[in-house]
N, C-alpha and C positions, 0 to 999 in steps of 0.2 A: 731665634734659636735659644735654647736654654738647656742647662744641665738637668738630666732626669734622675739624678741620684738622691735628691731631697726635695720635699715639698711639705708645707704646713698649711692648714686651713682653720680659721677661727682659733688660732693659738694652739692647735693640736697638730703634732707631727703625724703625717700620713705616710709619706714615702721616705724611706731611709735605706738605701741599698747596703750600706756598711752594716747596719744593724741586722738586716735580713740575712746577709751572708754569714754573719757570726752565729746567729741562732740556728740557721739551717745546717751549718757544718756539724753541730752537735748530734744531728740525726742522719748524718751521712748524705745530705742533699747538697750537691754541688751547684753553686750559682755561677754561671759562666761569665756574666758581665762584671768587670772590675769596677769598683767605685772610685770616685775621685780620690787621689792620694791624700789631699788636705781636708777631706770632708770632716773627719772626726775632730781635727784640730779647730776647724771653723765652728763646730757645734759645741765642743767641750774644752777648748784650749784654755779658758780662764778658770776652769774648775780644778782646784788642786787635788781633789779626791778621785778624779776620773782615772780609771784603770782599764778601760775597754769594756766592750759589751760581754755579758756573761749569760744570763737567762732572762726571759721576759719577767719572771717574778722578782729576780734579784735586782733588775734594773728599773722595776716599776714601769714597764713599757706602757705607752699610752693606752693600749687596749686591754691591759691586764686587770682582772677583777678577781679578788680572792673568793668571791661568791660563785665564780664560774670556773671550775677546774680546767675546762678545755681552753680557757683564755691563756693559760700558761704554755699551751702547746701550739698556739698560733705564732708563726715565726716572722711575720712582717710583710711589708709591701715593697715591691720593686717598681720603679718607673720605667715603662717601655717607650712611650711616646707622649710628648706634650705638643699639641697643635693649637694654633691661634695666637701664639706669643710672638710670631714673626710677621704678623699682618698689621697694617695700619688702618683702623676702621674709621675712615673719614668719608664725608659726602659733601657735594656741592650742587646747588641748583643752577642750571644753565638755561636762560630764557632767550629765545631768538629775538633779534631786533626786527623792526619793520623793514629796515634796509639790510645791508650786509652785516654779518657778524652776529654776536650774541652778548647778552649781559651775563657775566659770571658772578654768581651769588657768593655769599660769605661761606667760608669753610667751617664745617662743624664736625665734631667727633661723635660717633655713635657709640653704642655699647660694644664691648669686646667679648667674643665667644671663645671659650677654651675647651678643647676636647682632650681628655686624658685617657690613655690606655695604660692600665696597671696590671701587675701580676701579684696575686696574693698567694702566700706560701703557708701551708699548715702541715704539722706532723701527722695529721690524720684528717679524715673527712669531717668529724665533729668540730675539730679546731678550725678548719677552713670555714665551716658554716658560721662559727662564732665571729671570725674575722669579717665575713660578709655583713653580718648583722651590725657589728661595731662600725664598719665603714659607712653603712647607710645612715646610722644614727648620727655619726659625726658630721656627715655632709648636710644634715638638716640645718646645721649652723647653731648659733647661740639662740637663747630663748627669744631675744628681740627679733633677730633675723627670721626665725621660724614663724613669727606671728605677723610677718609682712612688713617689717621695718626696713632697714637700709642695707643689710648684707654684712658680710664678714671680710676679713683680710686674708689674702692668699699670698704666701711667701715662697720664693724659690731662688736658686742661684742662676744667674744668667750664663755663667761658665764655671769651670772648676776653680774654687777659691785659690788665690795665690798665697803661698806660705811665706812670702817675703814682702809684707805690706809696707806702706810708708810709715814713718815714725808714729803718727797720730792715729793709725788704724789698727784694728784687730783683724785677724785673719777672717775673711769672708765679708767684711763690712763694705768693701768696694764692689763686691760682686752680687750682693743680695738685692732683690727687687721685691716691691710690695704692690699688689693690686688691691684696690679698695672697693667696697660696696659689691662684693662678690656673692652670688647665690647659686644654688643648684637649680638647674632647669631640666636635667635628664639623667637617669641612672641612679646608682650603679647597675649596669646591665651585664650579665655574664655572657661572654662570647664562647668560652670553652672551659672544660674542667677535665683534668686527667691526673693519673698517678705518675710519680717520678721515682727513680731508683733511690733507695735509702734504707736505713736500718729500721724505720718504723718506730713505734713507741709501745710501751707496756704500762698497764696500771694494775690495780689490785685484782681485776677480773681477767687479766691476761693481755693479749695483743689488742691494741687500739685500732690498728689498720695501717695501711701504707701511707707515706707522705703524698700530699696532693697539692696541686697548684690550680689557680683559676685566673683566667684573663677576663678583665672587666673593662667596660667603657663608661666614662662619666662626661657630662657636659655641664659646664659652668658658664655664667655670664657675669662680666664685670661692668657695673654701672658707670664707674669711672675708668675710662680706657687707658689712662696714662700709667706708665711704670714709674713708681716713686723710689728714689734712691735713699740711702742713709743720709740723715741731715748733715749738712756741711758744718764742721767745727767753726765756732765763732772766734774772732780775734780778740774779743773783750771778755769782761767778767760775765758770769752766767746770770745771776740775779741782780736786778737794779731796784733800789728802794725809792719809792715815789717821794717821800718826805725829805730826802736828801737833795732835792732839787731846789728851785727858786720859788719863793712865795710871790705870786702875782695878784695884785689887788684889782678889783673891778674888771675882771677878765670877761670878755664877751666872745664866746666861741663862734657866733654867727656874724661878727663884724667882717666886712669884706675889705681887707687891707691889701689885696693883691691888685696891682695896676692893670687896667684893661689894655689890651693890645690894640692900637689904632689900625684902622683900615688904610693901607698905603695907597689904595686906588681912589680914595675919596677926594673929589675935587672940591677945594675950599670955596670956589666961586659958585658951586651948585648947591642950592638948598636941599637938605636931606628930606626924604619922604617922611610924613608923619608916622610916628611909631604906633604899631598896633596895640590895642589894650592887652595887658598881661592877664592871662587866666590864673586866678588864684589857685595855688596848690594846697590841698588839705594836708594838715600836719597832725600827727597823732597827739592827742592831749597829754600823753605821758612824756613827750619829748621835752626836756628841760630848756627853758628860755630865760633870758635875762642875764645880767652881770653877776658874778660871784667871785669870791676869793679862792684862788686855786694854787695848788702845787704844780709847777711845771718842771718836768725832768726829760732830758734827752740822753739817749745812749746809742753808741755806734755798734754796728754789726758788720764786721769785715771778714767774710768767709775765707777760709784757708783753702788754697788750691782749687778754686771753683772754675769750671769751664764756662766760656761765654756762649756755648752752643745750646745749652739747656735752659729752660725756664726754671725759675725758683718761686716757690710759694711759701708764705710765712705760716708758721704755727705759733700762736701767742698764748702764754700762760700768765694769769694774773691771780695773785693771792691777796685777799683783802685784809688779813690780820684780824685783830679782835674787835674792830669797829666796822660798821657799814661803809662802803665806798660809793660815793655819789658823784654823778656827773663825770664819769670816766670818759676821756676822749683820747683816742690814739690815732696818730698819723704816721704813715710810712713814706719816708722821703728818700728817693734814690740819691746815692752819693758816689757816682762812678769815679770821681777824681780823688776820693778819700780825703776830703778837706775836713777840718774839725767841725763837729756837728753844730756848734754854736754859731758858725759862720753861714749856715744854710738857712734860707727862708723856707717857709712852709707852703709857698704858693705852688711848688712843683710836686706836692704830695700825690702819690698814686693811689692812696687809699685813706679814707677818713671814717673813723668809727666812733660812735657815741653810744654809751650805755647809761641809762638814767640811774640805776640802783643795783648794787650787789650787796648781799647780806654779809654779816660778820662771819669770819672763819670759813669763807667760801673760796672755791677755786674756779676761775673762768678758763675754759679752753676754747680758743678760736682757731679752728683747724681749716686752713686754706686748701688742704688736699681734697677735702670732701665738701667744702663750702658750708660748713655747719659750725655752730657754737653751742656749748652747753655749760651749765654751772652745777658743780657738786657742792652741796651745802648741808650742814647738820640738820637733823630732824629728830622728833621724839623716837623714831624707830631706828636711828643710827645715822642714816644719810639719805639724801634725796637728790635727784637730778632733774633740772629744768632747762628749758630753752629760753634764753633772754631775747628781748626785743633789740634788734640791731638797727641803729639809725645811721644814716650818712650825714653829710653836711646839711645844716639847716633843717633837719628832720626828714630828709629825703631817704631814698633807698641806699643801703650800704652795698658797695660794689667790691667783690673779692679781688684783691690785687694779685697779679702774676708779674714777676720781674724778669726782664730779658737783659742780655748783654752784661752778665756779671751781677753779683748780688750785694755789693757793698751798699749799705744804706744806714740812715739814721731813723730812729724811732722817737717820736715826740709824744709824751704822755702828760695829760692834764687830769687832775682830780680835785675834788673839794678839799678845802683847807682843813677840814676835820678828819682827814684820813688818818688811819692808824700808822704808828711808826714801823709796824711790820708789813705794811702793804708793799708789795713788790711785783715786778714784771720780768718775764723772761721770754725770749723768742728763739725759734729755730727756723732755718731756711732749708727747704727740702727740694732738691732737684727733681724734675720730672721729665720724662722723655716719651715720645710716641712709639718707639721700639726699644727693645731691651738693650 
């Protein structure tokens, strides 16, 4: 289930029942559905200049365009029904055994399909037509998503925001949910259009027409089926500077210092079978090898009030400062007992990342929500975005970590000794759920 009073897509507000009611009232159009009492506080509570909704032009509503006069007479969109948010899109392959029973395969999540039923309100038919055109253009998504990239972000409230949040929360932060990699697959399709009672509108030519509403249907698909919550506040400082750690000389990131677990069933009186020859694994030539002098820094992330029932995924940010950052290595080490990070070994790390090179004045974003990484760096045209090569341990594939049973952890960072004093790291942990 979800609240149908508000929804945004690609950072553009689409549904807002409170806004539509306020604009429609100026034309004598009564909207029967009452919006959530705390909706405006959740959306505008931190804005000291907020005085309530007035007009589309005065509020610079998302659809208002000074070049299109009728856009000032489009009155907004009301959510009627959101379907697909209460379904858990999972599948599993079941293969019959030769004898009795079956083999149950691994559980995997498919994409999530969302069906929206919306009501568009216009002061006249021309305004309503503009609202339809604006909605269709908005649902095409950003330029990247429209050209076949990854999709956009869909946001909504899972329930009416609570006006009495916990001390570290703002109104709506506990109730908001994010779906990622969302794209349009159908619509908007108009189901019905009709006039409604109201005062109508006038312009320089006289009467514009009667107020009208249109019911439309839209189908979206979310490539990432999880619902992502607001990042959990960390218990430590936000940014951690790499060169404030310990300088380690002749560090070898590929050295195997973790003891092997012996086989408890091995009979010491029985000679082991000869080992099979090891198949060499090709390693990317860009993967950095050999010993080097490195800064080693660890910082703790102890989430505030995190539930043990939801998985947590990390979102990591690295700023290189004025110099290039070489041989960056990051390990995520679970710390369920909240012991000091310096007392933990790195053998239990649930993720190991290596990046050979990051340019000066660049920002790396490692987003575990969508399993993607990108680097924003300066260019002659202002800025550029590139996707870095992500290596795992010993040049293998990097595996995106997901944490269970609470999110207290330590993050271990290594980087070349020539790192800039401004090079720093920050992390967020984001809860995710299968249902809202």
